[in-house]
PyMOL Python script that loads the backbone (N, CA, C, O; Angstrom):
from pymol import cmd

cmd.read_pdbstr("""\
ATOM      1  N   MET A   1       0.821  -1.192   0.000  1.00  0.00           N
ATOM      2  CA  MET A   1       0.000   0.000   0.000  1.00  0.00           C
ATOM      3  C   MET A   1       0.869   1.261   0.000  1.00  0.00           C
ATOM      4  O   MET A   1       0.531   2.260  -0.634  1.00  0.00           O
ATOM      5  N   LYS A   2       1.989   1.197   0.720  1.00  0.00           N
ATOM      6  CA  LYS A   2       2.885   2.355   0.777  1.00  0.00           C
ATOM      7  C   LYS A   2       3.447   2.670  -0.608  1.00  0.00           C
ATOM      8  O   LYS A   2       3.504   3.833  -1.007  1.00  0.00           O
ATOM      9  N   LYS A   3       3.858   1.646  -1.334  1.00  0.00           N
ATOM     10  CA  LYS A   3       4.398   1.845  -2.692  1.00  0.00           C
ATOM     11  C   LYS A   3       3.337   2.443  -3.611  1.00  0.00           C
ATOM     12  O   LYS A   3       3.638   3.322  -4.419  1.00  0.00           O
ATOM     13  N   LEU A   4       2.138   1.985  -3.495  1.00  0.00           N
ATOM     14  CA  LEU A   4       1.030   2.497  -4.301  1.00  0.00           C
ATOM     15  C   LEU A   4       0.810   3.991  -4.019  1.00  0.00           C
ATOM     16  O   LEU A   4       0.625   4.781  -4.944  1.00  0.00           O
ATOM     17  N   THR A   5       0.832   4.361  -2.761  1.00  0.00           N
ATOM     18  CA  THR A   5       0.653   5.765  -2.376  1.00  0.00           C
ATOM     19  C   THR A   5       1.798   6.622  -2.904  1.00  0.00           C
ATOM     20  O   THR A   5       1.563   7.722  -3.403  1.00  0.00           O
ATOM     21  N   GLU A   6       3.024   6.137  -2.801  1.00  0.00           N
ATOM     22  CA  GLU A   6       4.181   6.887  -3.308  1.00  0.00           C
ATOM     23  C   GLU A   6       4.088   7.092  -4.823  1.00  0.00           C
ATOM     24  O   GLU A   6       4.355   8.181  -5.330  1.00  0.00           O
ATOM     25  N   THR A   7       3.712   6.044  -5.525  1.00  0.00           N
ATOM     26  CA  THR A   7       3.575   6.123  -6.976  1.00  0.00           C
ATOM     27  C   THR A   7       2.482   7.118  -7.351  1.00  0.00           C
ATOM     28  O   THR A   7       2.659   7.941  -8.250  1.00  0.00           O
ATOM     29  N   TRP A   8       1.356   7.036  -6.655  1.00  0.00           N
ATOM     30  CA  TRP A   8       0.248   7.944  -6.933  1.00  0.00           C
ATOM     31  C   TRP A   8       0.652   9.386  -6.660  1.00  0.00           C
ATOM     32  O   TRP A   8       0.352  10.276  -7.456  1.00  0.00           O
ATOM     33  N   ASN A   9       1.327   9.622  -5.546  1.00  0.00           N
ATOM     34  CA  ASN A   9       1.773  10.978  -5.215  1.00  0.00           C
ATOM     35  C   ASN A   9       2.719  11.530  -6.286  1.00  0.00           C
ATOM     36  O   ASN A   9       2.627  12.701  -6.652  1.00  0.00           O
ATOM     37  N   GLN A  10       3.619  10.695  -6.782  1.00  0.00           N
ATOM     38  CA  GLN A  10       4.537  11.148  -7.825  1.00  0.00           C
ATOM     39  C   GLN A  10       3.793  11.472  -9.117  1.00  0.00           C
ATOM     40  O   GLN A  10       4.111  12.451  -9.792  1.00  0.00           O
ATOM     41  N   GLN A  11       2.820  10.662  -9.453  1.00  0.00           N
ATOM     42  CA  GLN A  11       2.022  10.921 -10.653  1.00  0.00           C
ATOM     43  C   GLN A  11       1.231  12.222 -10.521  1.00  0.00           C
ATOM     44  O   GLN A  11       1.101  12.969 -11.491  1.00  0.00           O
ATOM     45  N   VAL A  12       0.711  12.490  -9.348  1.00  0.00           N
ATOM     46  CA  VAL A  12      -0.025  13.734  -9.113  1.00  0.00           C
ATOM     47  C   VAL A  12       0.915  14.926  -9.242  1.00  0.00           C
ATOM     48  O   VAL A  12       0.545  15.931  -9.851  1.00  0.00           O
ATOM     49  N   LYS A  13       2.123  14.840  -8.684  1.00  0.00           N
ATOM     50  CA  LYS A  13       3.097  15.922  -8.789  1.00  0.00           C
ATOM     51  C   LYS A  13       3.466  16.178 -10.249  1.00  0.00           C
ATOM     52  O   LYS A  13       3.586  17.327 -10.672  1.00  0.00           O
ATOM     53  N   THR A  14       3.643  15.113 -11.007  1.00  0.00           N
ATOM     54  CA  THR A  14       3.974  15.246 -12.429  1.00  0.00           C
ATOM     55  C   THR A  14       2.828  15.913 -13.181  1.00  0.00           C
ATOM     56  O   THR A  14       3.054  16.808 -13.995  1.00  0.00           O
ATOM     57  N   LEU A  15       1.612  15.484 -12.911  1.00  0.00           N
ATOM     58  CA  LEU A  15       0.440  16.062 -13.556  1.00  0.00           C
ATOM     59  C   LEU A  15       0.297  17.540 -13.200  1.00  0.00           C
ATOM     60  O   LEU A  15       0.010  18.355 -14.077  1.00  0.00           O
ATOM     61  N   MET A  16       0.487  17.892 -11.953  1.00  0.00           N
ATOM     62  CA  MET A  16       0.370  19.292 -11.527  1.00  0.00           C
ATOM     63  C   MET A  16       1.430  20.152 -12.220  1.00  0.00           C
ATOM     64  O   MET A  16       1.158  21.296 -12.584  1.00  0.00           O
ATOM     65  N   GLY A  17       2.624  19.611 -12.402  1.00  0.00           N
ATOM     66  CA  GLY A  17       3.667  20.335 -13.122  1.00  0.00           C
ATOM     67  C   GLY A  17       3.279  20.575 -14.577  1.00  0.00           C
ATOM     68  O   GLY A  17       3.482  21.665 -15.111  1.00  0.00           O
ATOM     69  N   CYS A  18       2.725  19.557 -15.206  1.00  0.00           N
ATOM     70  CA  CYS A  18       2.270  19.694 -16.597  1.00  0.00           C
ATOM     71  C   CYS A  18       1.150  20.713 -16.705  1.00  0.00           C
ATOM     72  O   CYS A  18       1.153  21.542 -17.614  1.00  0.00           O
ATOM     73  N   LEU A  19       0.199  20.661 -15.794  1.00  0.00           N
ATOM     74  CA  LEU A  19      -0.919  21.605 -15.827  1.00  0.00           C
ATOM     75  C   LEU A  19      -0.445  23.039 -15.590  1.00  0.00           C
ATOM     76  O   LEU A  19      -0.965  23.976 -16.197  1.00  0.00           O
ATOM     77  N   SER A  20       0.524  23.205 -14.722  1.00  0.00           N
ATOM     78  CA  SER A  20       1.073  24.532 -14.470  1.00  0.00           C
ATOM     79  C   SER A  20       1.744  25.088 -15.721  1.00  0.00           C
ATOM     80  O   SER A  20       1.577  26.263 -16.049  1.00  0.00           O
ATOM     81  N   ALA A  21       2.498  24.249 -16.415  1.00  0.00           N
ATOM     82  CA  ALA A  21       3.152  24.674 -17.658  1.00  0.00           C
ATOM     83  C   ALA A  21       2.120  25.028 -18.723  1.00  0.00           C
ATOM     84  O   ALA A  21       2.301  26.003 -19.454  1.00  0.00           O
ATOM     85  N   GLU A  22       1.055  24.264 -18.822  1.00  0.00           N
ATOM     86  CA  GLU A  22      -0.006  24.551 -19.790  1.00  0.00           C
ATOM     87  C   GLU A  22      -0.698  25.875 -19.462  1.00  0.00           C
ATOM     88  O   GLU A  22      -1.010  26.655 -20.363  1.00  0.00           O
ATOM     89  N   LYS A  23      -0.935  26.126 -18.185  1.00  0.00           N
ATOM     90  CA  LYS A  23      -1.569  27.376 -17.765  1.00  0.00           C
ATOM     91  C   LYS A  23      -0.698  28.567 -18.164  1.00  0.00           C
ATOM     92  O   LYS A  23      -1.202  29.567 -18.674  1.00  0.00           O
ATOM     93  N   THR A  24       0.591  28.458 -17.932  1.00  0.00           N
ATOM     94  CA  THR A  24       1.523  29.521 -18.305  1.00  0.00           C
ATOM     95  C   THR A  24       1.511  29.746 -19.808  1.00  0.00           C
ATOM     96  O   THR A  24       1.498  30.889 -20.265  1.00  0.00           O
ATOM     97  N   SER A  25       1.514  28.679 -20.570  1.00  0.00           N
ATOM     98  CA  SER A  25       1.493  28.792 -22.035  1.00  0.00           C
ATOM     99  C   SER A  25       0.209  29.446 -22.525  1.00  0.00           C
ATOM    100  O   SER A  25       0.249  30.287 -23.424  1.00  0.00           O
ATOM    101  N   LEU A  26      -0.921  29.074 -21.950  1.00  0.00           N
ATOM    102  CA  LEU A  26      -2.194  29.660 -22.359  1.00  0.00           C
ATOM    103  C   LEU A  26      -2.255  31.146 -22.036  1.00  0.00           C
ATOM    104  O   LEU A  26      -2.792  31.928 -22.821  1.00  0.00           O
ATOM    105  N   ARG A  27      -1.717  31.540 -20.902  1.00  0.00           N
ATOM    106  CA  ARG A  27      -1.688  32.968 -20.559  1.00  0.00           C
ATOM    107  C   ARG A  27      -0.801  33.731 -21.542  1.00  0.00           C
ATOM    108  O   ARG A  27      -1.137  34.844 -21.947  1.00  0.00           O
ATOM    109  N   GLY A  28       0.316  33.142 -21.922  1.00  0.00           N
ATOM    110  CA  GLY A  28       1.195  33.774 -22.898  1.00  0.00           C
ATOM    111  C   GLY A  28       0.517  33.915 -24.249  1.00  0.00           C
ATOM    112  O   GLY A  28       0.648  34.945 -24.910  1.00  0.00           O
ATOM    113  N   THR A  29      -0.200  32.891 -24.656  1.00  0.00           N
ATOM    114  CA  THR A  29      -0.920  32.922 -25.923  1.00  0.00           C
ATOM    115  C   THR A  29      -1.999  33.993 -25.902  1.00  0.00           C
ATOM    116  O   THR A  29      -2.202  34.693 -26.894  1.00  0.00           O
ATOM    117  N   SER A  30      -2.681  34.122 -24.793  1.00  0.00           N
ATOM    118  CA  SER A  30      -3.704  35.149 -24.649  1.00  0.00           C
ATOM    119  C   SER A  30      -3.088  36.537 -24.849  1.00  0.00           C
ATOM    120  O   SER A  30      -3.664  37.381 -25.536  1.00  0.00           O
ATOM    121  N   GLY A  31      -1.931  36.767 -24.255  1.00  0.00           N
ATOM    122  CA  GLY A  31      -1.245  38.044 -24.416  1.00  0.00           C
ATOM    123  C   GLY A  31      -0.861  38.308 -25.860  1.00  0.00           C
ATOM    124  O   GLY A  31      -0.944  39.442 -26.332  1.00  0.00           O
ATOM    125  N   LEU A  32      -0.440  37.268 -26.562  1.00  0.00           N
ATOM    126  CA  LEU A  32      -0.089  37.430 -27.980  1.00  0.00           C
ATOM    127  C   LEU A  32      -1.298  37.832 -28.813  1.00  0.00           C
ATOM    128  O   LEU A  32      -1.196  38.689 -29.690  1.00  0.00           O
ATOM    129  N   PHE A  33      -2.442  37.213 -28.537  1.00  0.00           N
ATOM    130  CA  PHE A  33      -3.662  37.565 -29.265  1.00  0.00           C
ATOM    131  C   PHE A  33      -4.061  39.014 -28.999  1.00  0.00           C
ATOM    132  O   PHE A  33      -4.446  39.732 -29.921  1.00  0.00           O
ATOM    133  N   VAL A  34      -3.973  39.440 -27.754  1.00  0.00           N
ATOM    134  CA  VAL A  34      -4.333  40.817 -27.415  1.00  0.00           C
ATOM    135  C   VAL A  34      -3.412  41.793 -28.133  1.00  0.00           C
ATOM    136  O   VAL A  34      -3.882  42.764 -28.726  1.00  0.00           O
ATOM    137  N   ARG A  35      -2.104  41.545 -28.087  1.00  0.00           N
ATOM    138  CA  ARG A  35      -1.164  42.444 -28.761  1.00  0.00           C
ATOM    139  C   ARG A  35      -1.402  42.460 -30.264  1.00  0.00           C
ATOM    140  O   ARG A  35      -1.306  43.513 -30.893  1.00  0.00           O
ATOM    141  N   ASN A  36      -1.708  41.312 -30.843  1.00  0.00           N
ATOM    142  CA  ASN A  36      -1.987  41.244 -32.271  1.00  0.00           C
ATOM    143  C   ASN A  36      -3.236  42.055 -32.618  1.00  0.00           C
ATOM    144  O   ASN A  36      -3.248  42.779 -33.614  1.00  0.00           O
ATOM    145  N   ASP A  37      -4.282  41.938 -31.803  1.00  0.00           N
ATOM    146  CA  ASP A  37      -5.512  42.697 -32.049  1.00  0.00           C
ATOM    147  C   ASP A  37      -5.260  44.202 -31.949  1.00  0.00           C
ATOM    148  O   ASP A  37      -5.754  44.973 -32.772  1.00  0.00           O
ATOM    149  N   VAL A  38      -4.496  44.614 -30.948  1.00  0.00           N
ATOM    150  CA  VAL A  38      -4.195  46.033 -30.787  1.00  0.00           C
ATOM    151  C   VAL A  38      -3.388  46.546 -31.978  1.00  0.00           C
ATOM    152  O   VAL A  38      -3.660  47.624 -32.506  1.00  0.00           O
ATOM    153  N   HIS A  39      -2.401  45.769 -32.389  1.00  0.00           N
ATOM    154  CA  HIS A  39      -1.565  46.162 -33.525  1.00  0.00           C
ATOM    155  C   HIS A  39      -2.402  46.279 -34.806  1.00  0.00           C
ATOM    156  O   HIS A  39      -2.244  47.230 -35.570  1.00  0.00           O
ATOM    157  N   THR A  40      -3.281  45.319 -35.029  1.00  0.00           N
ATOM    158  CA  THR A  40      -4.144  45.362 -36.220  1.00  0.00           C
ATOM    159  C   THR A  40      -5.050  46.584 -36.172  1.00  0.00           C
ATOM    160  O   THR A  40      -5.226  47.264 -37.183  1.00  0.00           O
ATOM    161  N   GLY A  41      -5.622  46.868 -35.016  1.00  0.00           N
ATOM    162  CA  GLY A  41      -6.469  48.048 -34.874  1.00  0.00           C
ATOM    163  C   GLY A  41      -5.699  49.332 -35.136  1.00  0.00           C
ATOM    164  O   GLY A  41      -6.205  50.242 -35.792  1.00  0.00           O
ATOM    165  N   ASP A  42      -4.471  49.406 -34.621  1.00  0.00           N
ATOM    166  CA  ASP A  42      -3.635  50.591 -34.861  1.00  0.00           C
ATOM    167  C   ASP A  42      -3.357  50.775 -36.345  1.00  0.00           C
ATOM    168  O   ASP A  42      -3.413  51.893 -36.856  1.00  0.00           O
ATOM    169  N   GLU A  43      -3.058  49.685 -37.033  1.00  0.00           N
ATOM    170  CA  GLU A  43      -2.791  49.767 -38.472  1.00  0.00           C
ATOM    171  C   GLU A  43      -4.035  50.213 -39.239  1.00  0.00           C
ATOM    172  O   GLU A  43      -3.937  51.019 -40.164  1.00  0.00           O
ATOM    173  N   LEU A  44      -5.184  49.702 -38.866  1.00  0.00           N
ATOM    174  CA  LEU A  44      -6.415  50.079 -39.559  1.00  0.00           C
ATOM    175  C   LEU A  44      -6.751  51.550 -39.321  1.00  0.00           C
ATOM    176  O   LEU A  44      -7.248  52.225 -40.223  1.00  0.00           O
ATOM    177  N   ARG A  45      -6.487  52.046 -38.124  1.00  0.00           N
ATOM    178  CA  ARG A  45      -6.767  53.449 -37.830  1.00  0.00           C
ATOM    179  C   ARG A  45      -5.874  54.384 -38.641  1.00  0.00           C
ATOM    180  O   ARG A  45      -6.293  55.495 -38.966  1.00  0.00           O
ATOM    181  N   THR A  46      -4.659  53.963 -38.975  1.00  0.00           N
ATOM    182  CA  THR A  46      -3.755  54.821 -39.737  1.00  0.00           C
ATOM    183  C   THR A  46      -4.210  54.962 -41.196  1.00  0.00           C
ATOM    184  O   THR A  46      -3.769  55.872 -41.898  1.00  0.00           O
ATOM    185  N   LEU A  47      -5.072  54.082 -41.641  1.00  0.00           N
ATOM    186  CA  LEU A  47      -5.560  54.178 -43.015  1.00  0.00           C
ATOM    187  C   LEU A  47      -6.482  55.376 -43.199  1.00  0.00           C
ATOM    188  O   LEU A  47      -6.632  55.877 -44.313  1.00  0.00           O
ATOM    189  N   GLY A  48      -7.088  55.829 -42.137  1.00  0.00           N
ATOM    190  CA  GLY A  48      -7.987  56.963 -42.207  1.00  0.00           C
ATOM    191  C   GLY A  48      -9.336  56.573 -42.736  1.00  0.00           C
ATOM    192  O   GLY A  48      -9.550  55.438 -43.163  1.00  0.00           O
ATOM    193  N   PRO A  49     -10.258  57.533 -42.706  1.00  0.00           N
ATOM    194  CA  PRO A  49     -11.618  57.224 -43.175  1.00  0.00           C
ATOM    195  C   PRO A  49     -11.652  57.030 -44.696  1.00  0.00           C
ATOM    196  O   PRO A  49     -10.979  57.747 -45.436  1.00  0.00           O
ATOM    197  N   LYS A  50     -12.418  56.085 -45.137  1.00  0.00           N
ATOM    198  CA  LYS A  50     -12.568  55.797 -46.560  1.00  0.00           C
ATOM    199  C   LYS A  50     -13.697  56.640 -47.177  1.00  0.00           C
ATOM    200  O   LYS A  50     -13.779  56.796 -48.395  1.00  0.00           O
ATOM    201  N   SER A  51     -14.547  57.167 -46.323  1.00  0.00           N
ATOM    202  CA  SER A  51     -15.708  57.907 -46.790  1.00  0.00           C
ATOM    203  C   SER A  51     -15.563  59.369 -46.402  1.00  0.00           C
ATOM    204  O   SER A  51     -14.992  59.686 -45.359  1.00  0.00           O
ATOM    205  N   LYS A  52     -16.076  60.254 -47.234  1.00  0.00           N
ATOM    206  CA  LYS A  52     -16.076  61.678 -46.909  1.00  0.00           C
ATOM    207  C   LYS A  52     -17.010  61.960 -45.731  1.00  0.00           C
ATOM    208  O   LYS A  52     -16.912  63.011 -45.098  1.00  0.00           O
ATOM    209  N   LEU A  53     -17.886  61.054 -45.447  1.00  0.00           N
ATOM    210  CA  LEU A  53     -18.799  61.209 -44.316  1.00  0.00           C
ATOM    211  C   LEU A  53     -18.115  60.855 -42.992  1.00  0.00           C
ATOM    212  O   LEU A  53     -18.636  61.169 -41.921  1.00  0.00           O
ATOM    213  N   GLY A  54     -16.962  60.207 -43.062  1.00  0.00           N
ATOM    214  CA  GLY A  54     -16.259  59.778 -41.856  1.00  0.00           C
ATOM    215  C   GLY A  54     -15.819  60.938 -40.976  1.00  0.00           C
ATOM    216  O   GLY A  54     -15.703  60.756 -39.764  1.00  0.00           O
ATOM    217  N   GLY A  55     -15.573  62.103 -41.517  1.00  0.00           N
ATOM    218  CA  GLY A  55     -15.128  63.228 -40.738  1.00  0.00           C
ATOM    219  C   GLY A  55     -16.257  64.092 -40.189  1.00  0.00           C
ATOM    220  O   GLY A  55     -15.993  65.086 -39.513  1.00  0.00           O
ATOM    221  N   LEU A  56     -17.488  63.740 -40.462  1.00  0.00           N
ATOM    222  CA  LEU A  56     -18.633  64.544 -39.992  1.00  0.00           C
ATOM    223  C   LEU A  56     -18.979  64.290 -38.568  1.00  0.00           C
ATOM    224  O   LEU A  56     -19.915  64.894 -38.043  1.00  0.00           O
TER     225      LEU A  56
END
""", "prot")
cmd.dss("prot")
cmd.show_as("cartoon", "prot")
cmd.util.cbc("prot")
cmd.orient("prot")
């Protein structure tokens, strides 16, 4: 029973490490998407209005 508990505890520690790494990666990916959206919006704003009504 002791060996079983030790093995299970090690597997849980390994799983928690993997989940922590995945969480970090997902947060990083989220930041990349936000920066990409902001950059795209900035580029679109520099194009200016396409319509003469845009400045009214």
